[in-house]
C-alpha positions as protocol buffer text, in pm:
chain_id: "A"
residue {
  index: 1
  type: MET
  ca { x: 21747 y: 39555 z: 8486 }
}
residue {
  index: 2
  type: PRO
  ca { x: 21928 y: 39337 z: 8226 }
}
residue {
  index: 3
  type: VAL
  ca { x: 21641 y: 39367 z: 7976 }
}
residue {
  index: 4
  type: ASP
  ca { x: 21641 y: 39747 z: 7999 }
}
residue {
  index: 5
  type: TYR
  ca { x: 22019 y: 39750 z: 7961 }
}
residue {
  index: 6
  type: LEU
  ca { x: 22001 y: 39537 z: 7645 }
}
residue {
  index: 7
  type: ARG
  ca { x: 21715 y: 39750 z: 7512 }
}
residue {
  index: 8
  type: ASN
  ca { x: 21925 y: 40063 z: 7548 }
}
residue {
  index: 9
  type: LEU
  ca { x: 22234 y: 39891 z: 7410 }
}
residue {
  index: 10
  type: THR
  ca { x: 22099 y: 39839 z: 7057 }
}
residue {
  index: 11
  type: GLY
  ca { x: 21773 y: 40035 z: 7061 }
}
residue {
  index: 12
  type: HIS
  ca { x: 21695 y: 40347 z: 6863 }
}
residue {
  index: 13
  type: GLU
  ca { x: 21729 y: 40582 z: 7162 }
}
residue {
  index: 14
  type: ARG
  ca { x: 22101 y: 40633 z: 7212 }
}
residue {
  index: 15
  type: ASN
  ca { x: 22334 y: 40774 z: 7475 }
}
residue {
  index: 16
  type: ARG
  ca { x: 22712 y: 40782 z: 7505 }
}
residue {
  index: 17
  type: ARG
  ca { x: 22721 y: 40500 z: 7759 }
}
residue {
  index: 18
  type: SER
  ca { x: 22528 y: 40258 z: 7539 }
}
residue {
  index: 19
  type: ASP
  ca { x: 22740 y: 40359 z: 7238 }
}
residue {
  index: 20
  type: ARG
  ca { x: 23059 y: 40280 z: 7429 }
}
residue {
  index: 21
  type: HIS
  ca { x: 22938 y: 39949 z: 7566 }
}
residue {
  index: 22
  type: LEU
  ca { x: 22806 y: 39835 z: 7229 }
}
residue {
  index: 23
  type: GLY
  ca { x: 23136 y: 39940 z: 7071 }
}
residue {
  index: 24
  type: TYR
  ca { x: 23331 y: 39730 z: 7321 }
}
residue {
  index: 25
  type: ALA
  ca { x: 23118 y: 39422 z: 7251 }
}
residue {
  index: 26
  type: LEU
  ca { x: 23139 y: 39464 z: 6874 }
}
residue {
  index: 27
  type: ALA
  ca { x: 23515 y: 39522 z: 6886 }
}
residue {
  index: 28
  type: PHE
  ca { x: 23546 y: 39190 z: 7069 }
}
residue {
  index: 29
  type: VAL
  ca { x: 23332 y: 39016 z: 6805 }
}
residue {
  index: 30
  type: ALA
  ca { x: 23527 y: 39177 z: 6520 }
}
residue {
  index: 31
  type: GLY
  ca { x: 23859 y: 39073 z: 6672 }
}
residue {
  index: 32
  type: ALA
  ca { x: 23736 y: 38716 z: 6712 }
}
residue {
  index: 33
  type: VAL
  ca { x: 23600 y: 38695 z: 6357 }
}
residue {
  index: 34
  type: ASN
  ca { x: 23909 y: 38854 z: 6209 }
}
residue {
  index: 35
  type: ALA
  ca { x: 24159 y: 38631 z: 6389 }
}
residue {
  index: 36
  type: GLY
  ca { x: 23952 y: 38317 z: 6345 }
}
residue {
  index: 37
  type: GLY
  ca { x: 23902 y: 38400 z: 5980 }
}
residue {
  index: 38
  type: PHE
  ca { x: 24278 y: 38429 z: 5933 }
}
residue {
  index: 39
  type: LEU
  ca { x: 24328 y: 38078 z: 6067 }
}
residue {
  index: 40
  type: ALA
  ca { x: 24048 y: 37959 z: 5836 }
}
residue {
  index: 41
  type: VAL
  ca { x: 24153 y: 38124 z: 5509 }
}
residue {
  index: 42
  type: GLY
  ca { x: 24484 y: 38299 z: 5575 }
}
residue {
  index: 43
  type: ARG
  ca { x: 24349 y: 38653 z: 5537 }
}
residue {
  index: 44
  type: TYR
  ca { x: 24243 y: 38933 z: 5770 }
}
residue {
  index: 45
  type: THR
  ca { x: 23903 y: 39013 z: 5628 }
}
residue {
  index: 46
  type: SER
  ca { x: 23850 y: 39353 z: 5790 }
}
residue {
  index: 47
  type: HIS
  ca { x: 24176 y: 39495 z: 5651 }
}
residue {
  index: 48
  type: MET
  ca { x: 24061 y: 39687 z: 5345 }
}
residue {
  index: 49
  type: THR
  ca { x: 24388 y: 39880 z: 5333 }
}
residue {
  index: 50
  type: GLY
  ca { x: 24567 y: 39553 z: 5273 }
}
residue {
  index: 51
  type: MET
  ca { x: 24311 y: 39451 z: 5011 }
}
residue {
  index: 52
  type: VAL
  ca { x: 24365 y: 39773 z: 4815 }
}
residue {
  index: 53
  type: SER
  ca { x: 24742 y: 39724 z: 4841 }
}
residue {
  index: 54
  type: SER
  ca { x: 24696 y: 39369 z: 4713 }
}
residue {
  index: 55
  type: MET
  ca { x: 24509 y: 39505 z: 4414 }
}
residue {
  index: 56
  type: ALA
  ca { x: 24793 y: 39744 z: 4336 }
}
residue {
  index: 57
  type: ASP
  ca { x: 25056 y: 39470 z: 4369 }
}
residue {
  index: 58
  type: ALA
  ca { x: 24854 y: 39232 z: 4154 }
}
residue {
  index: 59
  type: ALA
  ca { x: 24804 y: 39498 z: 3888 }
}
residue {
  index: 60
  type: VAL
  ca { x: 25178 y: 39565 z: 3866 }
}
residue {
  index: 61
  type: LEU
  ca { x: 25266 y: 39193 z: 3865 }
}
residue {
  index: 62
  type: GLY
  ca { x: 24997 y: 39112 z: 3613 }
}
residue {
  index: 63
  type: ASP
  ca { x: 24825 y: 38865 z: 3846 }
}
residue {
  index: 64
  type: LEU
  ca { x: 24466 y: 38899 z: 3726 }
}
residue {
  index: 65
  type: ALA
  ca { x: 24331 y: 38631 z: 3959 }
}
residue {
  index: 66
  type: ALA
  ca { x: 24472 y: 38801 z: 4270 }
}
residue {
  index: 67
  type: LEU
  ca { x: 24349 y: 39139 z: 4151 }
}
residue {
  index: 68
  type: LEU
  ca { x: 23994 y: 39012 z: 4099 }
}
residue {
  index: 69
  type: ALA
  ca { x: 24000 y: 38832 z: 4436 }
}
residue {
  index: 70
  type: ALA
  ca { x: 24098 y: 39150 z: 4620 }
}
residue {
  index: 71
  type: LEU
  ca { x: 23840 y: 39352 z: 4426 }
}
residue {
  index: 72
  type: ALA
  ca { x: 23569 y: 39100 z: 4512 }
}
residue {
  index: 73
  type: ALA
  ca { x: 23661 y: 39122 z: 4883 }
}
residue {
  index: 74
  type: ILE
  ca { x: 23642 y: 39502 z: 4876 }
}
residue {
  index: 75
  type: LEU
  ca { x: 23306 y: 39493 z: 4699 }
}
residue {
  index: 76
  type: ALA
  ca { x: 23180 y: 39244 z: 4960 }
}
residue {
  index: 77
  type: PHE
  ca { x: 23282 y: 39483 z: 5241 }
}
residue {
  index: 78
  type: ILE
  ca { x: 23112 y: 39773 z: 5063 }
}
residue {
  index: 79
  type: SER
  ca { x: 22802 y: 39560 z: 5010 }
}
residue {
  index: 80
  type: GLY
  ca { x: 22787 y: 39486 z: 5382 }
}
residue {
  index: 81
  type: SER
  ca { x: 22803 y: 39855 z: 5465 }
}
residue {
  index: 82
  type: ALA
  ca { x: 22538 y: 39932 z: 5204 }
}
residue {
  index: 83
  type: THR
  ca { x: 22313 y: 39661 z: 5348 }
}
residue {
  index: 84
  type: THR
  ca { x: 22335 y: 39822 z: 5691 }
}
residue {
  index: 85
  type: ALA
  ca { x: 22240 y: 40159 z: 5542 }
}
residue {
  index: 86
  type: ILE
  ca { x: 21941 y: 40003 z: 5364 }
}
residue {
  index: 87
  type: LEU
  ca { x: 21819 y: 39817 z: 5673 }
}
residue {
  index: 88
  type: THR
  ca { x: 21870 y: 40114 z: 5904 }
}
residue {
  index: 89
  type: ASN
  ca { x: 21690 y: 40362 z: 5682 }
}
residue {
  index: 90
  type: TRP
  ca { x: 21409 y: 40118 z: 5602 }
}
residue {
  index: 91
  type: ALA
  ca { x: 21349 y: 40058 z: 5973 }
}
residue {
  index: 92
  type: ALA
  ca { x: 21385 y: 40426 z: 6065 }
}
residue {
  index: 93
  type: ARG
  ca { x: 21116 y: 40528 z: 5814 }
}
residue {
  index: 94
  type: ARG
  ca { x: 20885 y: 40280 z: 5982 }
}
residue {
  index: 95
  type: HIS
  ca { x: 20981 y: 40405 z: 6331 }
}
residue {
  index: 96
  type: LEU
  ca { x: 21108 y: 40065 z: 6439 }
}
residue {
  index: 97
  type: ARG
  ca { x: 21305 y: 40033 z: 6760 }
}
residue {
  index: 98
  type: SER
  ca { x: 21529 y: 39769 z: 6601 }
}
residue {
  index: 99
  type: ARG
  ca { x: 21669 y: 39990 z: 6326 }
}
residue {
  index: 100
  type: TYR
  ca { x: 22026 y: 39926 z: 6447 }
}
residue {
  index: 101
  type: ALA
  ca { x: 21962 y: 39576 z: 6576 }
}
residue {
  index: 102
  type: LEU
  ca { x: 21854 y: 39437 z: 6237 }
}
residue {
  index: 103
  type: SER
  ca { x: 22205 y: 39443 z: 6092 }
}
residue {
  index: 104
  type: LEU
  ca { x: 22345 y: 39272 z: 6401 }
}
residue {
  index: 105
  type: LEU
  ca { x: 22080 y: 39001 z: 6376 }
}
residue {
  index: 106
  type: LEU
  ca { x: 22171 y: 38949 z: 6010 }
}
residue {
  index: 107
  type: GLU
  ca { x: 22536 y: 38926 z: 6112 }
}
residue {
  index: 108
  type: ALA
  ca { x: 22443 y: 38670 z: 6378 }
}
residue {
  index: 109
  type: LEU
  ca { x: 22252 y: 38464 z: 6122 }
}
residue {
  index: 110
  type: LEU
  ca { x: 22544 y: 38463 z: 5879 }
}
residue {
  index: 111
  type: LEU
  ca { x: 22792 y: 38365 z: 6152 }
}
residue {
  index: 112
  type: LEU
  ca { x: 22557 y: 38091 z: 6268 }
}
residue {
  index: 113
  type: LEU
  ca { x: 22525 y: 37950 z: 5916 }
}
residue {
  index: 114
  type: PHE
  ca { x: 22900 y: 37970 z: 5870 }
}
residue {
  index: 115
  type: GLY
  ca { x: 22962 y: 37791 z: 6198 }
}
residue {
  index: 116
  type: VAL
  ca { x: 22716 y: 37514 z: 6122 }
}
residue {
  index: 117
  type: ALA
  ca { x: 22803 y: 37462 z: 5755 }
}
residue {
  index: 118
  type: GLY
  ca { x: 23176 y: 37538 z: 5764 }
}
residue {
  index: 119
  type: SER
  ca { x: 23285 y: 37197 z: 5892 }
}
residue {
  index: 120
  type: TYR
  ca { x: 23077 y: 37022 z: 5623 }
}
residue {
  index: 121
  type: LEU
  ca { x: 23228 y: 37238 z: 5349 }
}
residue {
  index: 122
  type: ALA
  ca { x: 23587 y: 37215 z: 5476 }
}
residue {
  index: 123
  type: GLU
  ca { x: 23668 y: 36938 z: 5227 }
}
residue {
  index: 124
  type: LEU
  ca { x: 23572 y: 37169 z: 4937 }
}
residue {
  index: 125
  type: ARG
  ca { x: 23856 y: 37408 z: 5012 }
}
residue {
  index: 126
  type: GLU
  ca { x: 23871 y: 37553 z: 4661 }
}
residue {
  index: 127
  type: LEU
  ca { x: 23512 y: 37670 z: 4709 }
}
residue {
  index: 128
  type: LEU
  ca { x: 23522 y: 37736 z: 5083 }
}
residue {
  index: 129
  type: VAL
  ca { x: 23816 y: 37977 z: 5090 }
}
residue {
  index: 130
  type: PRO
  ca { x: 23686 y: 38240 z: 4843 }
}
residue {
  index: 131
  type: ALA
  ca { x: 23331 y: 38208 z: 4978 }
}
residue {
  index: 132
  type: THR
  ca { x: 23457 y: 38251 z: 5336 }
}
residue {
  index: 133
  type: VAL
  ca { x: 23661 y: 38559 z: 5245 }
}
residue {
  index: 134
  type: LEU
  ca { x: 23362 y: 38723 z: 5079 }
}
residue {
  index: 135
  type: LEU
  ca { x: 23127 y: 38629 z: 5363 }
}
residue {
  index: 136
  type: LEU
  ca { x: 23357 y: 38759 z: 5637 }
}
residue {
  index: 137
  type: CYS
  ca { x: 23430 y: 39081 z: 5445 }
}
residue {
  index: 138
  type: PHE
  ca { x: 23055 y: 39133 z: 5405 }
}
residue {
  index: 139
  type: ILE
  ca { x: 23006 y: 39075 z: 5780 }
}
residue {
  index: 140
  type: MET
  ca { x: 23282 y: 39319 z: 5872 }
}
residue {
  index: 141
  type: GLY
  ca { x: 23136 y: 39586 z: 5644 }
}
residue {
  index: 142
  type: LEU
  ca { x: 22792 y: 39522 z: 5791 }
}
residue {
  index: 143
  type: GLN
  ca { x: 22912 y: 39559 z: 6148 }
}
residue {
  index: 144
  type: ASN
  ca { x: 23142 y: 39855 z: 6095 }
}
residue {
  index: 145
  type: ALA
  ca { x: 22861 y: 40050 z: 5931 }
}
residue {
  index: 146
  type: VAL
  ca { x: 22630 y: 39985 z: 6228 }
}
residue {
  index: 147
  type: ILE
  ca { x: 22857 y: 40135 z: 6491 }
}
residue {
  index: 148
  type: THR
  ca { x: 22966 y: 40411 z: 6252 }
}
residue {
  index: 149
  type: LYS
  ca { x: 22605 y: 40524 z: 6206 }
}
residue {
  index: 150
  type: ILE
  ca { x: 22523 y: 40486 z: 6576 }
}
residue {
  index: 151
  type: SER
  ca { x: 22823 y: 40685 z: 6700 }
}
residue {
  index: 152
  type: SER
  ca { x: 22844 y: 40933 z: 6410 }
}
residue {
  index: 153
  type: ALA
  ca { x: 23181 y: 40781 z: 6311 }
}
residue {
  index: 154
  type: VAL
  ca { x: 23333 y: 40829 z: 6658 }
}
residue {
  index: 155
  type: ILE
  ca { x: 23366 y: 40454 z: 6719 }
}
residue {
  index: 156
  type: ARG
  ca { x: 23505 y: 40197 z: 6478 }
}
residue {
  index: 157
  type: THR
  ca { x: 23523 y: 39830 z: 6568 }
}
residue {
  index: 158
  type: THR
  ca { x: 23651 y: 39623 z: 6277 }
}
residue {
  index: 159
  type: HIS
  ca { x: 24003 y: 39767 z: 6244 }
}
residue {
  index: 160
  type: VAL
  ca { x: 24245 y: 39930 z: 6486 }
}
residue {
  index: 161
  type: THR
  ca { x: 24473 y: 40143 z: 6267 }
}
residue {
  index: 162
  type: GLY
  ca { x: 24280 y: 40460 z: 6345 }
}
residue {
  index: 163
  type: LEU
  ca { x: 24243 y: 40362 z: 6710 }
}
residue {
  index: 164
  type: THR
  ca { x: 24617 y: 40304 z: 6743 }
}
residue {
  index: 165
  type: THR
  ca { x: 24691 y: 40639 z: 6578 }
}
residue {
  index: 166
  type: ASP
  ca { x: 24453 y: 40824 z: 6809 }
}
residue {
  index: 167
  type: ILE
  ca { x: 24599 y: 40650 z: 7114 }
}
residue {
  index: 168
  type: GLY
  ca { x: 24944 y: 40765 z: 7009 }
}
residue {
  index: 169
  type: ILE
  ca { x: 24825 y: 41123 z: 6956 }
}
residue {
  index: 170
  type: GLU
  ca { x: 24659 y: 41142 z: 7296 }
}
residue {
  index: 171
  type: LEU
  ca { x: 24959 y: 40983 z: 7467 }
}
residue {
  index: 172
  type: GLY
  ca { x: 25181 y: 41245 z: 7303 }
}
residue {
  index: 173
  type: LYS
  ca { x: 24955 y: 41519 z: 7442 }
}
residue {
  index: 174
  type: LEU
  ca { x: 24955 y: 41352 z: 7783 }
}
residue {
  index: 175
  type: LEU
  ca { x: 25336 y: 41344 z: 7793 }
}
residue {
  index: 176
  type: TYR
  ca { x: 25375 y: 41699 z: 7666 }
}
residue {
  index: 177
  type: VAL
  ca { x: 25504 y: 41942 z: 7929 }
}
residue {
  index: 178
  type: ASN
  ca { x: 25358 y: 42294 z: 7915 }
}
residue {
  index: 179
  type: ARG
  ca { x: 25666 y: 42471 z: 8047 }
}
residue {
  index: 180
  type: SER
  ca { x: 25540 y: 42825 z: 7992 }
}
residue {
  index: 181
  type: ARG
  ca { x: 25191 y: 42929 z: 8099 }
}
residue {
  index: 182
  type: ASN
  ca { x: 25214 y: 43234 z: 7874 }
}
residue {
  index: 183
  type: LEU
  ca { x: 25209 y: 43027 z: 7557 }
}
residue {
  index: 184
  type: ARG
  ca { x: 24870 y: 42942 z: 7412 }
}
residue {
  index: 185
  type: PRO
  ca { x: 24702 y: 42711 z: 7349 }
}
residue {
  index: 186
  type: THR
  ca { x: 24784 y: 42481 z: 7638 }
}
residue {
  index: 187
  type: VAL
  ca { x: 24837 y: 42120 z: 7528 }
}
residue {
  index: 188
  type: SER
  ca { x: 24617 y: 41872 z: 7714 }
}
residue {
  index: 189
  type: ALA
  ca { x: 24515 y: 41515 z: 7640 }
}
residue {
  index: 190
  type: ASN
  ca { x: 24155 y: 41411 z: 7582 }
}
residue {
  index: 191
  type: ARG
  ca { x: 24153 y: 41147 z: 7855 }
}
residue {
  index: 192
  type: ALA
  ca { x: 23802 y: 41028 z: 7775 }
}
residue {
  index: 193
  type: LYS
  ca { x: 23899 y: 40965 z: 7413 }
}
residue {
  index: 194
  type: LEU
  ca { x: 24217 y: 40790 z: 7524 }
}
residue {
  index: 195
  type: ARG
  ca { x: 24021 y: 40561 z: 7757 }
}
residue {
  index: 196
  type: LEU
  ca { x: 23760 y: 40486 z: 7489 }
}
residue {
  index: 197
  type: HIS
  ca { x: 24006 y: 40398 z: 7215 }
}
residue {
  index: 198
  type: SER
  ca { x: 24237 y: 40206 z: 7449 }
}
residue {
  index: 199
  type: THR
  ca { x: 23945 y: 39996 z: 7570 }
}
residue {
  index: 200
  type: LEU
  ca { x: 23829 y: 39931 z: 7213 }
}
residue {
  index: 201
  type: TRP
  ca { x: 24184 y: 39828 z: 7125 }
}
residue {
  index: 202
  type: VAL
  ca { x: 24201 y: 39585 z: 7418 }
}
residue {
  index: 203
  type: CYS
  ca { x: 23856 y: 39443 z: 7334 }
}
residue {
  index: 204
  type: PHE
  ca { x: 23963 y: 39380 z: 6974 }
}
residue {
  index: 205
  type: LEU
  ca { x: 24282 y: 39211 z: 7093 }
}
residue {
  index: 206
  type: SER
  ca { x: 24092 y: 39000 z: 7349 }
}
residue {
  index: 207
  type: GLY
  ca { x: 23842 y: 38895 z: 7084 }
}
residue {
  index: 208
  type: GLY
  ca { x: 24127 y: 38803 z: 6854 }
}
residue {
  index: 209
  type: VAL
  ca { x: 24284 y: 38577 z: 7116 }
}
residue {
  index: 210
  type: VAL
  ca { x: 23950 y: 38411 z: 7192 }
}
residue {
  index: 211
  type: GLY
  ca { x: 23866 y: 38372 z: 6823 }
}
residue {
  index: 212
  type: ALA
  ca { x: 24203 y: 38222 z: 6737 }
}
residue {
  index: 213
  type: LEU
  ca { x: 24188 y: 37979 z: 7030 }
}
residue {
  index: 214
  type: GLY
  ca { x: 23830 y: 37888 z: 6946 }
}
residue {
  index: 215
  type: PHE
  ca { x: 23903 y: 37815 z: 6582 }
}
residue {
  index: 216
  type: LYS
  ca { x: 24220 y: 37625 z: 6671 }
}
residue {
  index: 217
  type: HIS
  ca { x: 24045 y: 37393 z: 6915 }
}
residue {
  index: 218
  type: VAL
  ca { x: 23684 y: 37389 z: 6792 }
}
residue {
  index: 219
  type: GLY
  ca { x: 23695 y: 37483 z: 6425 }
}
residue {
  index: 220
  type: TYR
  ca { x: 23426 y: 37664 z: 6231 }
}
residue {
  index: 221
  type: SER
  ca { x: 23166 y: 37616 z: 6503 }
}
residue {
  index: 222
  type: ALA
  ca { x: 23362 y: 37867 z: 6714 }
}
residue {
  index: 223
  type: THR
  ca { x: 23152 y: 38134 z: 6542 }
}
residue {
  index: 224
  type: ILE
  ca { x: 22831 y: 37998 z: 6696 }
}
residue {
  index: 225
  type: PRO
  ca { x: 22891 y: 38159 z: 7041 }
}
residue {
  index: 226
  type: LEU
  ca { x: 22964 y: 38489 z: 6864 }
}
residue {
  index: 227
  type: ALA
  ca { x: 22632 y: 38459 z: 6680 }
}
residue {
  index: 228
  type: LEU
  ca { x: 22451 y: 38392 z: 7008 }
}
residue {
  index: 229
  type: LEU
  ca { x: 22620 y: 38693 z: 7166 }
}
residue {
  index: 230
  type: LEU
  ca { x: 22499 y: 38916 z: 6882 }
}
residue {
  index: 231
  type: CYS
  ca { x: 22147 y: 38775 z: 6920 }
}
residue {
  index: 232
  type: LEU
  ca { x: 22161 y: 38861 z: 7290 }
}
residue {
  index: 233
  type: LEU
  ca { x: 22278 y: 39215 z: 7215 }
}
residue {
  index: 234
  type: ALA
  ca { x: 22018 y: 39282 z: 6945 }
}
residue {
  index: 235
  type: GLY
  ca { x: 21725 y: 39064 z: 7044 }
}
residue {
  index: 236
  type: VAL
  ca { x: 21533 y: 39289 z: 7282 }
}
residue {
  index: 237
  type: PRO
  ca { x: 21455 y: 39577 z: 7037 }
}
residue {
  index: 238
  type: ALA
  ca { x: 21352 y: 39320 z: 6775 }
}
residue {
  index: 239
  type: VAL
  ca { x: 21114 y: 39150 z: 7021 }
}
residue {
  index: 240
  type: ASP
  ca { x: 20976 y: 39493 z: 7118 }
}
residue {
  index: 241
  type: ASP
  ca { x: 20895 y: 39564 z: 6754 }
}
residue {
  index: 242
  type: LEU
  ca { x: 20729 y: 39226 z: 6705 }
}
residue {
  index: 243
  type: ARG
  ca { x: 20509 y: 39287 z: 7008 }
}
residue {
  index: 244
  type: TYR
  ca { x: 20423 y: 39638 z: 6890 }
}
residue {
  index: 245
  type: LEU
  ca { x: 20336 y: 39526 z: 6536 }
}
residue {
  index: 246
  type: ARG
  ca { x: 20124 y: 39244 z: 6670 }
}
residue {
  index: 247
  type: ALA
  ca { x: 19938 y: 39484 z: 6899 }
}
residue {
  index: 248
  type: VAL
  ca { x: 19857 y: 39741 z: 6629 }
}
residue {
  index: 249
  type: ARG
  ca { x: 19782 y: 39498 z: 6348 }
}
residue {
  index: 250
  type: PRO
  ca { x: 19417 y: 39531 z: 6251 }
}
residue {
  index: 251
  type: GLU
  ca { x: 19206 y: 39225 z: 6311 }
}
residue {
  index: 252
  type: VAL
  ca { x: 19087 y: 39045 z: 5999 }
}
residue {
  index: 253
  type: PRO
  ca { x: 18711 y: 38991 z: 6015 }
}
residue {
  index: 254
  type: GLU
  ca { x: 18609 y: 38630 z: 6014 }
}
residue {
  index: 255
  type: LYS
  ca { x: 18433 y: 38496 z: 5705 }
}
residue {
  index: 256
  type: ARG
  ca { x: 18074 y: 38386 z: 5760 }
}
């Protein structure tokens, strides 16, 4: 049933299938946010490698403003990851089913606020651009930490450098010809890994196309459907917890 599928997708009980499917959905969201964010502020906000390189360039060129801007973006990404760790561990200690869903719901809320308020703040570009960069970096850190914790760092969704490298490695193994059977070890590709990372790569690209088109034609409100998608993905475990807490909450005796 759809409800059971969604419950398994972001619930606390995990399996490889739900990890993969959640990874595909989050890669799509990350691609959309990243590409749309570039059209909004001219930066790819999940690309921490580029941010660190920007810091180095700014330090050499003596551009203090650019250095501080890149540092702030990196700290925002780290803060997002730390927030996921705090929420996940807080919920796990209380045995909540929504321990992984909470970060996705927070991400949905932030995207929703950005989509609603972005068009009103567009005229204040000097304020909007740095605030948008920090917000989107925070969101990317938040999301990447969720899937990293869920999959034990097997799946990453906010950047594709590692995915592209792994795809190349596995393709190299796939094309390798084991001419002599006497030589060990035999080279063989991990086809499951190749399929997983190739699908994540395609989902990120597809999300990027959709995000760029959405921002081009709709503007900041293009993030609202992404927020609704995240709510759909994470809503069932959260509702389960609300029902559970309501059921076990002790009744307060009426005053006489």
